[in-house]
C-alpha positions as CSV (number, residue, x, y, z in Angstrom):
1,M,102.5,108.9,100.8
2,K,104.8,106.1,101.9
3,Q,107.2,104.7,99.4
4,I,107.5,101.0,98.7
5,G,111.1,101.0,97.6
6,T,113.5,98.4,96.3
7,L,117.2,99.2,96.2
8,I,120.2,97.1,95.3
9,V,122.9,98.3,97.7
10,S,126.3,98.4,96.1
11,A,129.4,100.6,96.2
12,L,129.5,103.4,98.8
13,A,132.0,106.2,99.4
14,L,134.6,105.9,102.2
15,A,134.0,106.9,105.8
16,T,135.1,105.9,109.3
17,F,132.8,104.5,111.9
18,A,133.4,102.9,115.3
19,Q,132.2,99.4,116.1
20,A,129.9,98.7,119.0
21,E,128.0,95.7,120.4
22,P,124.3,95.9,119.3
23,A,122.1,97.3,122.1
24,N,118.7,98.8,122.5
25,K,119.1,101.9,124.6
26,P,117.6,102.9,127.0
27,G,117.1,99.4,128.4
28,G,115.9,96.3,126.6
29,S,117.8,93.9,124.4
30,L,118.0,92.7,120.8
31,R,115.8,89.8,121.6
32,A,113.1,92.1,122.9
33,V,112.9,94.1,119.7
34,E,113.5,91.5,117.1
35,Q,109.8,90.9,116.3
36,Q,108.9,94.6,116.0
37,G,108.1,94.3,112.3
38,I,111.6,93.8,110.8
39,Q,111.7,90.7,108.6
40,C,114.4,89.2,106.4
41,E,113.7,86.8,103.5
42,P,115.2,84.3,102.9
43,R,116.5,83.6,106.4
44,E,119.0,81.1,104.9
45,A,120.8,82.4,101.8
46,T,123.8,81.9,99.6
47,R,126.1,84.6,98.1
48,F,124.1,84.4,94.9
49,D,120.8,85.4,96.5
50,T,119.1,88.7,97.0
51,I,117.7,89.3,100.5
52,V,114.5,91.3,101.0
53,I,114.1,93.3,104.2
54,H,110.5,94.1,105.1
55,L,110.1,97.2,107.3
56,P,107.2,98.5,109.5
57,T,105.9,102.1,109.2
58,P,107.1,104.3,110.7
59,H,110.8,103.2,111.3
60,A,114.1,104.9,112.0
61,G,116.4,106.2,109.3
62,E,119.6,104.1,109.9
63,L,120.4,100.7,108.5
64,A,123.4,98.5,109.2
65,I,124.4,94.8,108.8
66,E,126.6,93.1,111.3
67,D,128.8,90.2,110.3
68,P,129.4,87.0,112.3
69,F,132.5,88.6,113.9
70,G,130.7,91.7,115.1
71,T,131.9,94.1,112.4
72,R,129.1,96.5,111.6
73,F,128.6,97.9,108.1
74,L,126.5,101.1,107.8
75,I,124.2,101.5,104.7
76,S,121.9,104.3,105.7
77,F,123.0,106.9,108.2
78,D,122.9,110.6,109.1
79,W,126.4,111.9,109.9
80,P,127.0,115.4,108.6
81,N,130.8,115.2,108.9
82,Y,131.0,112.2,106.4
83,P,130.3,111.7,102.7
84,Q,126.7,111.3,101.7
85,P,125.5,107.7,101.9
86,L,124.1,106.0,98.9
87,L,120.8,105.4,100.7
88,L,119.7,108.6,102.4
89,P,117.9,108.4,105.8
90,A,114.9,110.4,104.4
91,T,114.5,107.9,101.6
92,F,115.0,104.8,103.8
93,R,112.4,106.1,106.3
94,S,109.8,106.0,103.6
95,M,110.5,102.5,102.5
96,T,108.6,99.4,103.5
97,K,110.8,96.9,101.5
98,L,114.5,96.9,100.6
99,S,116.3,94.4,98.4
100,I,120.1,93.8,98.8
101,K,122.1,91.6,96.5
102,I,124.5,89.6,98.7
103,S,127.3,89.3,96.2
104,E,127.4,93.1,95.6
105,A,126.4,94.5,99.0
106,M,128.8,97.2,100.4
107,G,128.8,99.2,103.6
108,Y,130.9,101.4,105.8
109,S,133.1,99.6,108.3
110,V,136.0,100.9,110.3
111,G,138.1,103.1,108.0
112,H,136.6,102.3,104.6
113,G,133.8,101.0,102.5
114,D,133.9,97.2,102.1
115,Q,132.0,94.2,101.0
116,I,129.6,93.0,103.7
117,F,129.1,89.3,103.1
118,Q,132.6,88.0,103.2
119,H,132.2,85.1,105.6
120,L,129.8,82.2,106.2
121,G,127.7,82.5,109.3
122,T,124.9,84.5,110.9
123,Y,124.4,88.2,110.0
124,K,122.2,90.7,111.8
125,V,120.2,93.4,109.9
126,L,119.8,96.4,112.3
127,V,117.4,99.3,112.0
128,G,117.5,102.2,114.5
129,K,119.5,105.3,115.4
130,Y,123.1,106.1,116.2
131,L,124.2,102.7,114.9
132,A,127.8,103.8,114.5
133,S,128.4,104.8,118.1
134,D,125.7,104.5,120.8
135,P,123.1,102.4,119.1
136,V,119.4,102.6,119.7
137,V,118.1,99.5,117.9
138,E,114.5,99.6,116.8
139,G,114.3,96.2,115.2
140,W,116.5,93.5,113.7
141,C,116.5,90.2,111.9
142,R,118.9,87.4,111.2
143,I,120.3,86.0,107.9
144,S,122.4,82.8,107.7
145,L,124.9,82.6,104.9
146,D,125.0,78.9,103.8
147,S,127.4,76.5,105.4
148,A,130.5,75.4,103.4
149,D,129.5,71.7,103.3
150,D,126.4,72.5,101.2
151,Q,128.5,74.1,98.4
152,V,131.6,72.1,97.9
153,K,131.9,68.3,98.5
154,C,134.8,65.9,98.2
155,E,134.8,62.2,97.7
156,P,136.5,60.2,99.1
157,R,137.8,62.1,102.2
158,E,141.0,60.0,102.4
159,V,143.1,59.5,99.2
160,T,146.3,57.9,98.0
161,P,148.3,58.5,94.8
162,R,146.3,55.7,93.2
163,D,142.8,57.2,93.9
164,T,140.6,59.6,91.9
165,L,139.3,62.6,93.9
166,K,135.8,63.9,92.9
167,I,134.9,67.5,93.7
168,R,131.2,68.3,93.5
169,L,130.1,72.0,93.2
170,S,126.7,73.7,93.4
171,I,125.4,75.9,90.6
172,P,125.9,78.8,90.4
173,H,129.4,79.1,91.9
174,G,132.3,81.5,91.8
175,P,135.2,81.4,89.2
176,Y,137.9,80.2,91.6
177,L,138.8,76.6,92.7
178,F,142.0,75.6,94.4
179,I,143.5,72.9,96.7
180,E,145.6,74.2,99.7
181,N,148.2,72.0,101.4
182,S,149.0,72.0,105.1
183,R,151.6,74.8,104.5
184,R,148.8,77.0,103.1
185,K,150.2,76.9,99.6
186,R,147.4,77.1,97.0
187,F,147.2,75.2,93.7
188,Y,144.5,76.6,91.4
189,F,142.4,74.6,89.0
190,A,140.2,77.6,87.9
191,F,140.6,81.4,88.1
192,P,139.2,84.3,86.0
193,D,141.0,86.7,83.7
194,A,143.9,84.4,83.0
195,P,146.6,85.7,80.6
196,D,147.5,83.6,77.5
197,N,150.7,82.4,79.1
198,R,149.1,80.9,82.2
199,P,145.8,79.3,81.4
200,P,144.0,77.5,84.2
201,V,143.4,73.7,84.2
202,V,139.7,74.4,83.6
203,P,138.9,77.4,81.4
204,D,136.8,80.0,83.0
205,L,133.7,79.7,80.8
206,I,133.7,76.0,81.1
207,F,134.2,76.0,84.9
208,R,131.3,78.3,85.6
209,T,128.9,75.5,84.5
210,T,130.9,72.6,86.0
211,T,129.3,70.6,88.7
212,E,131.9,67.9,89.1
213,L,135.6,67.5,88.6
214,S,137.5,64.1,88.7
215,I,141.2,64.4,89.6
216,K,143.8,61.7,89.4
217,V,145.6,62.3,92.8
218,G,149.0,60.9,91.7
219,G,149.4,63.2,88.8
220,A,147.3,66.2,90.0
221,K,148.8,69.7,89.2
222,G,147.6,73.2,89.9
223,Y,148.7,76.7,89.2
224,S,150.7,78.5,91.9
225,F,150.4,82.3,91.9
226,K,153.6,82.4,94.0
227,T,155.8,80.6,91.5
228,G,153.9,81.4,88.3
229,A,154.0,77.7,87.3
230,M,152.0,74.5,87.3
231,E,153.1,72.3,90.3
232,A,152.3,68.9,91.7
233,I,149.8,69.2,94.5
234,F,150.0,66.1,96.6
235,Q,153.7,66.0,97.5
236,S,153.6,65.0,101.2
237,P,151.0,63.3,103.5
238,G,148.6,65.5,105.4
239,T,145.3,67.4,105.3
240,Y,144.4,69.3,102.1
241,T,141.6,71.8,101.7
242,V,139.5,72.2,98.6
243,E,137.8,75.6,98.4
244,G,135.9,77.6,95.8
245,G,134.4,81.0,95.5
246,D,135.4,84.5,94.3
247,G,137.9,87.2,95.0
248,F,140.7,85.0,96.4
249,E,143.4,87.2,94.8
250,S,141.9,90.4,96.2
251,D,140.6,91.8,99.5
252,G,137.0,90.8,98.9
253,V,137.0,87.1,99.4
254,I,133.6,85.3,99.2
255,S,133.8,81.6,99.8
256,D,131.4,79.2,98.2
257,G,132.6,76.6,100.7
258,M,135.3,74.0,101.4
259,C,136.0,70.4,102.2
260,K,139.0,68.7,103.6
261,I,140.7,65.5,102.5
262,K,143.6,63.5,104.0
263,F,146.4,62.3,101.7
264,R,148.5,59.3,102.5
265,R,151.1,57.4,100.6
């Protein structure tokens, strides 16, 4: 009996896999096999969504997701020299549906297990054999992680010390929000797990439900993790970037989006 399975793919043990360009061997191409029963829903998603992969029967036992830069993350695989995957090929072969929570999805990349959805752009879900080395792709589908402009908006786009900057955020959003100057120094308005001696401008619980911030440009200050102090943000003319999301003080950055503003005297 075939299993209709739903799995939230999360942390996996560590392993090392080589990267390779997707291919359908022998012969053929990804375009030729894309419609062979593999479907992803929704096709356009945010980091707060859960994607559902619909699978034909029968199908191969390996599953991988490739990010916009070509890094491939293995989820189900059959490699006897490596630790056992969370999703065994025998189990995956019997599934007709698989759910993956974007914000928690993990997979094996080169050298270690890591978060899959770290960048905005187009991802490819691959089903086949030998996906870590000499891939035989049986089917694939695309997922587009939402563009930055849909998540974080700034008005106006050009400001002076006399102006008020409005930052609009979608709900839900991550716990971080900062403005970065042209020298890549960041000034944080919101961040989680703050100690008592360095509270953020907007407390974490309040920020999680905030959809708009109004900031007086001339007196705007943010917290610098480099100096451990509140500092004036707009000190010199140039382009500043407003960005929100999660994991900015770790290796697992997930951006909600960004917008750029020009500051002049």
